[in-house]
N, C-alpha and C positions, 0 to 999 in steps of 0.2 A: 449583530448581523441581521440584515433584512433579507429573509429568505426570498429567493427568486429575484433578487436585485443585485447589482454589482457590489462585491465586498469592498472594492477599492475604486477610486476614481481614476480613470485614464488608463487602466491596464486591461481590465476584463469587461468588455461589453459597453464601452462608452459610445453613444450614438455619434456617427459622423454627420457633419452638416449637410453633405450631399443627400442624406436620407431624410432631411427635414420635411419633405413632402409627406412622410408617413404620419406626421402629426397633423391632425385635422386643421385645415385652413392655413397651413404654413408652407410657403415655397411651392416648388413644383419639381417634377422629374425632368432634368435637363437631358436633351437628346445627345447621345454619344454614338458616333459611327465607328465601327470596327476598322482597323487599318489593314492595308494590303489589298491587292487587286484580285479579281476572280481568277482562279487557277484554270489554265487552258489544258484540257486533257482530252483523251480520245473518247468517242461515244460509249465504248464498252465499259470503261470504269469511271465515267464522268460522275455518275450519281454517288458512288462510294466516296470519291474524293471531295465532292461538294458537301456531303454530309459531315465529313470530318472537319472541313473548313468552316462550316456553319456552326458546329459545336464549339470550335475554338473561338469564333467571333462572339458567340452567345456568352461564353464564360468571361471573355475579356470585358464585357460590359459591367460585370460585377466587381472587377478588380479595384482595389484601393478603398473599399468600403468596410468600415469597422462597425459591426452590428451589435446592438445591445440585446443580448439573448436572454434577458431577464424579464419578469412580468409575464402577463398573459398575451397570447398572440391570437386575437380574434378580430374579425372585421368590424369596423365601425360604420354601419350604414343606417341612415335615418329611414324609418318606416319600411323595413325590408319586406319583400314578398318571397314566399317559399318557391324554390325552383320546382316546377312540375313538368310532366310530359307535354301538357298543353302549351305552356309558355316557354318551353326549352329553346326552340329555335329563335324566337323573338328575343329572349334574354341573351342568347349566344351572339346573335348578330348585333344586338344593341351594344354589348360590351366591346365587340371587335370594332364597330364603327367609330367609337369614341377615340380610337388610337390616332386618328388624323389630327387631333388637337389635344395634346396632353394637358389635363387639368389636375389641380391639386388632389382631387378625390378619385382620380383614375385608378390608382393602385388599389384603393379600397373596393372599387367595383369589381376588379379582377379577383381580389382575395375573397370577396363575397360570393362571386360565382363559383369559385373552387370549393367554397364551404356550403353551397346550396342556398344562398340568400341573394336576392336581386333587388337593386335600388329601383324605386318606382319609375323614375324618369327614363331608365333604360328600357323598360317595357313600353314606354310611350313613343319611342322613336318610330318614324315612318320612313319606308323605303319604296322608291318608285322604280329603281333599276335593279336588275339581277346582280348578285355579288360578283366582284371581279376575282381573278385568281389570287390576287394579293389578299383580299378579304376572306376568301375561302381558306387560305393557308392560316391566317390569323385565327379563324374559327376552329379549324382543326387542332391548332396548338392548344387552345383553351379546352376543347373537348378532351384531348390527350391527357392534360394535367388533371382535369376534374375527374375523369374516369379512373385513371391510375390510382389516385388517392382514395377514391370511393371504394374501389375493390380491395385495396391492400389494407387500409386503415379501418374502414367500417365493415369490412367483409360482406358488402352488398354486391356480390358478383352479378346477380340477376339484374339488379338495377343498373350496374355499370354496362352490361351487355345491351340493355334496353336503350341506354343513352347513345351507345355506339350505333345501334341500328337506326335510331331516330335521326342522327346526323347523316348516316349513310343514305337514308331515304331522301334527305334534303339534297345530298350531292347528286343522287341519281336524277333528280328533277332539273339539275342544272345542265345536263347533257341533252341537247335538242338537235334538231336538224341544222340549226344555225351555228352550233358550237364547232369551232375550228378543231382540227385533229390534235394540235399541240395542247389546246386547253382541255380537251377530253382526256388526253394522256396524262396531263397534270392532275386532273381530278382522280384518275385511276391510281396515281401515285399516292394521293392522300388516302384513298380507300385502302391501299396496300399497307400504309403505316398503321391505320386503325386495326386492320386484320392482324398485323404483327403484335399490336398491343393486346388484342383479345387472346391470342395464343400465349403471350407472356403471362397474362393474368391467370389463365388456366393452369400453366405450369407452376407458377409461384404459389397458387392456392394449395397445391398438393405437397410442396416441399418446404414451405415457409415454416420455420420453427420460431415461436415468439415467447416461449416460456421464460419468465424472468424471476429472480428471487423475490421474496416477500417484501423486501425494502422498496421495490418498485410500485407497490400498491398504494392506493390513496391512504393518507393518514392525517392525523391532527397533531400539530406541533404545539408544545406547551411552553409558555413563558412564566417561570416561577416568579420573576420580578414583578410582572404586571398581572399575574394570576388570570391569564387569558390564553385561549387556544386559537389556532388558526388552521384551517384545512388546507393540506397540500394535495393537489390532484395526482392521479396515477402518472407515473413516468411516461407511459405510452401516450397518454392524453396530451401532455406538454410537448413531447417530441413531435407528435403528428401535427399539432398546431404550428410548430416552428417550420416543419418541412413544407406544409401548405403555404405558409407565409413566404418561405424561400422561393418556392415555385412561382408564386404570384409576383415576387420581386423580379425574378428572372424574366417573366413575361412582360412586366411593366417596363423594364429596361430595354427589351428587344422588340416587342410587338409593333411599336410605332416605327421601328427601323426596317420593317419588312420591305424588301425589294425583290421583285420577281423579274428575271431576265429571260430573254428568248433567243433562240438560235434558228434563224430562218432556214439555214442549210440543213440542219438536223431535224427541224420541225419539232422542237421541244422547248419546254419552259423549266426553269430551275430557280431555286431560292438562293439569292446571292447573300442576303443578310436578313436577320430576323430571329425568332425563337427557334430553338433546336429541340426536336423530340428526344434526341440522345441526351442532351443536357437535362431536360425535364425528367427523363427516366432515371438518370443518376441521382438527381435531387430527391425524387419521391420514393424510389425503390432501393437503389444501391445504398444511399446514405441511411435509409431506415434500417436495413439489415445490418450495416456496419455499426450503427449506433446501438442496436440491441446487443450485438456481439461485444462491443466495447463496454457496455454497462456490466455485463456478466464478468468480463475479464478484470475490470477494475475492482469489482466487489470481491472476486476470488483472490486476486494477487496483491492489490494495493491496500485495500482497507485493513487487512490483518497487520500489515506493516505500520500503518498509521495508528491502529489501536495500541500496538505494543509501544510505539514511540510516545503516544499521548500518556500512557500509564507510567512510562519511565520518567517523563517530565513531571507528572503528578508526584511521583516518588521523590524527585529532586526538589519538590515544592517550588518549581520555577513558574512564577505568576506573571513575569514580564518577559515576553518572548518576541523576538523579531525574526521573521522567516524570509530567507533570500531566494531569489531566482524565479523565472517564469514557471518552472515545474514545482517550485515551492508553494505556488498558489493553492495547489490541491491539499497539501498538508495544512497550510494556513486555514483553508476552508474547514478541514476536520476539526481543528482547534476552536475555530470561531463558532462552528455549528454546535459543538459539544458544550460551549459556554453560553449558548443562546438562552436568554431569559434569566441568567444568573449574574453576568457582568462581573465575574470575579477575576477575569484575566485581563491583562494589558497586552494586547496583541497588535503587532505591526507587520506590515508586508512591504518589502523593499525589492526593487529590481535594479541591481547593479551588475553589468555584464563585463566580460573580458573585452568586448568590443568598445564599451564605454571607456574602459581603462586604457585602451590602446589607440582609439580613434577620436574620441571627443577632444575638443580644443586642440586639434592637430597633434595630439600625442604629448602636449605640454603637461608633464607630471604634476607640477605645482598647481596649475590651474584646474586640472582634473581633481586633485585632492581637495581643493577648496570647494569645488562644485559638489562633490560627493558629501563632504562634511555638511554643507548647507542643506542638501537634500535630506540627509539623515536627521538633522536638527529640526527641519520644517515638519518632519513626520514624527517628532517626539522621541526619537531613538537616542538613548544615552548609554553610558558604559555599564550601567547596572542591569542591562537586559541580558538574557541568554541569546546568543547569536546562532541561529539554526540554519543549516544548509542541507539540501538533499544530496549534495555531491559527496565525494569520497575524500576530499582533501580539506576543503574549507578555506581556500585562498581568498575568496571574495569577502566572507565575514572577517578574516584576518586583516584585509585591507581596510574595511570599514572601522574596525576597532582601532587600527593605527591612526586613521583620520581623526576620530574622536579624542584619542589619547593625546595626539599632537596638538590639537586645537585647545585642549584643556591643560596642556603642559603637564601631562601625567606620564610617569615612567612605569611601564609594565614589563615584567620579565617574560621570557618565552613560556614558562609554566603558567603564569597568570593569564596570558593570552589564550593558551590551550584550554584553560579551565572555563573561559567564557564561550568557547566554540563547542557546539554540539551538532553532530552529524547523524543522518539516518544510518549511514554505514561508513565507517572510518578506515582509511588506509594509513593513517598517521597515528603513531603511538602518542598517548597523552591527551588525545582529543576524544571526548566521550561520544559514544555512538548510541543511538536509540533503537537499533534493531541488530540483525546479524548475530543473534545470540543462540547458543546451543551447540550441537554437534557440528563437525566439519561439513556434513551433508546439508544440515539445515543452514549453516552459515553460507554455504554456496547458493542455496535456494534463496535466502534472504538477499544476498548480494545481487542475484539475478533479478529479484523482484524490485529492488531499489533502482537497478539499471533500467528496468522497464518503466518505472515512474518517470525517470528523466527523459524517456523517449515518447511520452504521451503528447498528443496534439496540442499545439499552442495557438492562441488567438492572434498573436502578433509575432513578427520576426524578432530576432534578438536585437534589442536596441543598441545603436551605436553612439548615442549621445543623450544627455539630459537637456530638456528644453523647457521653456516657460509656458505654462497654461494660461487661460484667460484671466486667472486671478493673480498671475505673476509668481506662481510657485513652480519649483522645479519638478518635472515629471519625466519618466522615460519616454523617449520617442516612440510613437505608435505607428508602425508600418504593418498594416493588416495582412494576415495570411488569407487564403481563399475563404469564402463564406462557409464552405463545407468544413474546412479545418477549424474555423471558429465554432461551428456547431459541435464538432467532435470534442473540442476543448470544454464546451459547456456540458456535454454528456459526462465527461470525467469529473468535473467539479460538482455537478448535480448528483452524481452517484455517491460521491464522498459525503456531500451534505446530507443525503437521505440516510446514510448509515450512522451518522453521528448526532443528528438532531434529537432532542428529548421529545418523546411521544406521549400521547394520552391514551391509556388503555381503558377497558371497560370499568376498571376499579379506580380510575383516576390516579393511577400511579404514573411514574414518569420513566419508563424503561427506554432503552436505546436499541439500536440494531446490532449491538455487539453480539457476535455469534456465540452460541453456547458451546464451550469447549468439550462437553460430554455428549454433544449431539452425535448420534450414530453408535453410541456405546450403550447397549441395553443392560439394565441391572439384572443380575441373576440371583445373587445371595450375598449375605455377609460372609466373608471368607474366614475360615478357621483352619489353618494348616497345622502341621505337627510342630512348627517352631513357636517360640515365645514371641508374642507381638503386643507391644504396649498400646499402639494406636489403632483406630478402626481401619479395616480393609474391606473393600467391596470387590466382588468378582463380577466382571461385566464382559459382554461379548459384542463384537462389532458385526457389521452387515456381511463381512466375509467369513464369519464363523470363528474368528480368532479371539482368544481369551486374553483379558487384561485384568490386572489388579489395580484398584484405585485406592491409594493410601493417603490418609489424612494425618494430621498431627499439628503441633505448634508450628507457627510460621517459620521460625529459625531452624527447627529440626528438619522440616520438609526441604527447605532450601539447602541446608547442609548435606542432606542425603543425596540431592541431585548432584552437587559438586563432586562428591565421592564417586557416584555412579559414572559420571562423565569422564573422570580421570581413569577409572577402571576400564572404561571403553577404550581409552587411548592406550592403556597398557596392553589390552587384548590385541588391538590393531598393530601396535608396534612389535609385538612378539609373534604375530600370526605367521609371518613369513618364515619363521624357524620351524614350523610344523603345526598345522591347525590342531591336531589331536593333543598337542602338548601345551596349548595356550590356555591360560585361565580365562574364564568368561564372566560376563555380568549381564543380567537381564536388561534388555533394551528399556530405557527409562526416559521419560520427559516430564517437564513441569507443565501443569495446567493451572491457570488462574480462574477460580470460580468466585461466585458472589460470597461464598462462605469461607473464602481463603484459598491459599495454594494447596494443590494436591499433587501427588506423584502418580503418574500412569506407568505401570510396569507390565511388560509383556510376560504373560504366564508361561512358565517352562513346565510342560507336562511330564517330560521324561526324566526329571531330576527331582530329588527330595532333599530338604534340609537335614543336616545331621542332628543328633540329639545331644547327648552330653560328651561324646567323643567322636573324633574323626575315624574313618575306616582305617584299618591297619594296612595301608597300601603305600609303598615308597613313592609311587608316582603322584598319588593324591597329595601326600605330604609336601612334595617339591612344588607342586602347582600352588598349594596354599601359601607356601613360603614366598612366592612371587608377589602376593598381595601385600606383603609387609611394607614394601616401598610406598604404596599409596596410603596405607593406614598411618605410617609414621609421618608422612608428609602432611596429612590432614589432622593428626592427633586423634584418630579413631582408636579408642581404647577398649572396644567391646567386640572384638572379632572372635566371639565364642563359636563353638561348632554349630550351634543352631542358626548362626548367621552365615553359614556356608552350605551350598548345595552340592550334591554329588549325583552322578548318573552313570549309565553304562559306559564302557571303555575308559573308565577313570576320569570322566569329565568333571570339572570343578567350576562352580559359579559362585560369585560373591553377592550377597544380598544384605539388606538392612544395615545402612550406613549411618544411622541416626546419632552415633557418638562422635561424628566428625566436627571439625572446626570448633565453635564455641558452644556446641549443643551437647547436652548429656543424652545418653542413649534413651532415657525415659522422658525426655522433654525439658529438663531444667537447663541451667547454664553452667559452663565451666570456662576455664581460661584457654586462650589460644595464643601463646606467645609467638613473636616473630622469629625467635631463635630457638631451635630445637636443642634440648639438653639430654645428657645421658640419663638423668633421672626420669625424664618423660619416656625414653626408650624402655627403661626398666619397668615403669608402671604399665606400659602397654602389654607386657608379657605376663601380667598377673590377671586372673579372672576377677572382674569387678563384682560378680554375683557370689562367688565362692572364694573368699580370700585365702591365700596360701596355696592355691592350685593354679596351674598355668591357664592362660586364656584359651589356648588350644595347643595340641601336641606339636604342630608344625612350627608355630612361632617360638615355642619354648625350646625347640631344637636348633635355633639359629645362633644364639649368642650365649656365652658364659659371661655373667655379670658379677663382679665381686661385690659382695653386699656391704663391704666397709669403705667403698670408694665410688664416687660418681665422676671420676676423671676419665678422660678419653682412653687412657691405657688400661682401664678396668674392663673394657669391652673386647671380647675375643670371639672370633668365628669358631664354631664347634667342629665342623667337619667339611669335607670337600663338597658335599651336596649343598650345604648352606652357603658355602663360598660361591657356588654357581648362581644361586638365587640372588645373592647380594651383587654379584658381578652384572647380572642382567638388569637388576634394579638400578645400578650405577649407570649403565648405558642408557636406560630409559630417562634418568634425570638429565644426563648430558644432552639428550635430544629433545627434552621438553622445553619448548620456547616460552618466554614470558607472555607472548601474545596469546598462546594457547591457554595459559592460566587466566588471563584477563577475560578471554572469551567464555571460559567455563563459569567464572564468577558472575559475569553478566547474564549468562543463561539462567542462573538461579534467581535473578531478580532482587538481589540485595540492594538496599537503599543507599543513597548518598545525599549529601547536602543537609539543609536545615531540618527536613523531616526526619532523617536518620538520626541527627544529633539530638533532637528533642526526644525521640524514642529511646535513645541510649541513656540520656539523662534521667528519664523516667525509670528505666530498668535499674540504674545505679541506686536511685533512692529506694526502690523496692527491695533490692538485694541487701542494702545496708540495714534496713529494718529487719530483714530475715536473720541477719547475722546475730542480732541481739537475742535470738531464741535458739541458736545453734551452739552446741558444746564446742568451745575453743579446742583446737588440736585435733578435732575429728576430721575425717576425710571430707565430709560434707562442708565443714567450715572452710577447709583449705580450697576446695573447688569453687566455693562462692567468692572467696577473697580473690582468687585468680581471675574469675569472671569479671569482677569489678575493675581490676587492673587492666584487663583486655578492653573493656568498654571505654575506659578513660583514654586508652591509646587510640581507639577508634575515633573518638571525638576529636582528638588532636590531629588525626589523619584526614578529617573531613567527612567521616561516615563509614558505615560498615563495608561497602563494596571496595572503596579505595584502600582501606586497611587490609582487607583480605587479599587483595591482589598483591600488595607489597609483602604481606606476611608470608603467603604461600611461596612467593619467589625467594624470599629470604630463607625460609625453611628448606627450600629445594637446595640452595647453596650449602646450608649447614649439613644436610643429609648427604649431599654429594661429597663434601669434604670428609664426613664421618666414614662413608663407605670406602672412599679412596684409602683412608688411613687403615681401616681394619683389613682391607684386601692386601695392602702392602705387608701387613703383619702376618698374613696367612700365606700369601702367594696368590695372585689374582685368579689364575685358572682361565679356562676357555669361556665359561659362561654360555656355551651353546647347547641348545636342546639336543642336538645330535649326539652329545656326550652322555645323555641320560640313558639308562637301561630301558 
């Protein structure tokens, strides 16, 4: 990707031939008159309506122009002279006078004046007559744009006011005894516009907030491939260049069209057509503030979604990706920028819209399909790509896949099509999503963020057809949005680029702008609580004074712990309506990915303490703990010892330390996680792994009677009515736990899928098989290692860890649901309501 240049041809920033005059020595700016007659209004409100009409005409002159917003935007003037107080009026009048005959370099002279540089021939112009009202208005427009940018961008307020006064003095000299009243009034109107500008500058100076994130600063981008770096200017510098350029373009398109009309009856003059100070103010000031706000919004809301999506693609080892949609350009930019200087990715960007599918070729489905297939093939897209869309359904990628499959006479099942489609946020089961992971609250926030991405400004309207470019290749039709909208689209794309490009720091390393997940959490101490902890834990505090524990450990253990914590959160929420004081809790937990691996961030609960070797002798505590059995059985957590349970005042209970879940051992090794729950596994869960022959905790031991000589279903009996109620509530929880929730929780833990996962699993299997040679056959360790190998082989068959876990947990949910239903029928189901508890 060439930074500061269009990432693709014909979609973002391709120059329109009407703007060829911007290239030195090529073409000219053709005159374009605005349509419509002058509005006839009463003298009282005539000026207000004329200003509105003038702004509309001024904007119309820019319509239909697609701007290349890449590269540097600086005036190209041969032998420029610096603009000074002494040559100010000469330069001003010289630039304005050239509007009578538009020349190829006229735009550059306007742009140069706005930037403080004057062409020599401009200063050489000679004037024998006083300026006409038309010329005065043209001069005022140039002053307005120059001064507004000078004050706002360079903070040279004193210089800006001095230039206003310089021109004001010149205007005063034009009012003599021979000046007609309507011309004098017109000059007064010009002075009034400059007075308004001065007041606006004073106001904006006091309220303008321009603080931007560090990514907006100047930096050097590094190419590992070529071992070279390149300096990227500060965002404000680039933005200010473009806005000055836009103002110069607006003036170049309109200044030669200036027409001053008069009304003899009213004794006044007005501007019928020409530049509009309102339009110039919007370009220079409003667009500037909007762009700064947009930069911060995109960095805060969009880039975290793109980081997560990129990392998940990396986890899938997807190196051939095609991104769809106009809004997909921004994610494409993230992927392209992150790969800058490496060249490891095969990345394509495609625009196929619903308009193209319904309107192109008159709606002829066959012809449309042939066109789209040709468009895809011309861009090198094949069926072995991952098809990425920022939408929620993926209907466009699905259509593209069907085009390629049909052309190649390839038969794909619905599941195979789903596997090829990856979405930022998915509403359709079976289609992988790259974000929206975590709790329901975070899922909603991610969905909102993805929705915001789809609403970002676009450089072009939604294309309705594919057309041929000058090389005879199919490209999407380019109908430009307004230049302001095109600029805003550049802001979004540029913000993303700056956050993903590899940078050179003082030590010649290549960091990126990826945010530090622990930023704002200040280290306090290594935490040593009263419970047993195998893995390191840090105590940290945030800016609000809230305490958090940061827990490390093996990758699979950390991720397994998160899955368990998130399901405990769901159990807590689903039982909360029955009475908050009787609902079991779990410390608020989230996963953070750091350079040293994943960690768990856990909100510190100060008013509760872990138990030691026994639970408190409280019937209510016992019943609350029994509610956790459904989650532990579902996830194979065999280590719910008392020190992994917290208690507090009012018999509050919270579950902590879930490291024995899924295929993780409590102390970090591996164990099996079969897709079908067995009675033997239930029995093993009730024994203490640290102290064989004793119960894991008094509450779990009080749920079932298990016959030691049988592992059949009829060997399991509920002990008493209290246990029945806990199992009944667990059964209701399982009934209401949707498979989509299970998928969401597994995704939030960041387990891998695809080739990268399979290679990791194959490596684990080899390592564990070697370990078996040194473990005593028949021992507990030998059995758990063998079961881990069986589970990993099943994961490979399923296509990776994440896919297997989703299916296995859903299958275990059904097994546990059937088990609970059976034992409840054997006992009598009971009410299962907290209100029945003492």
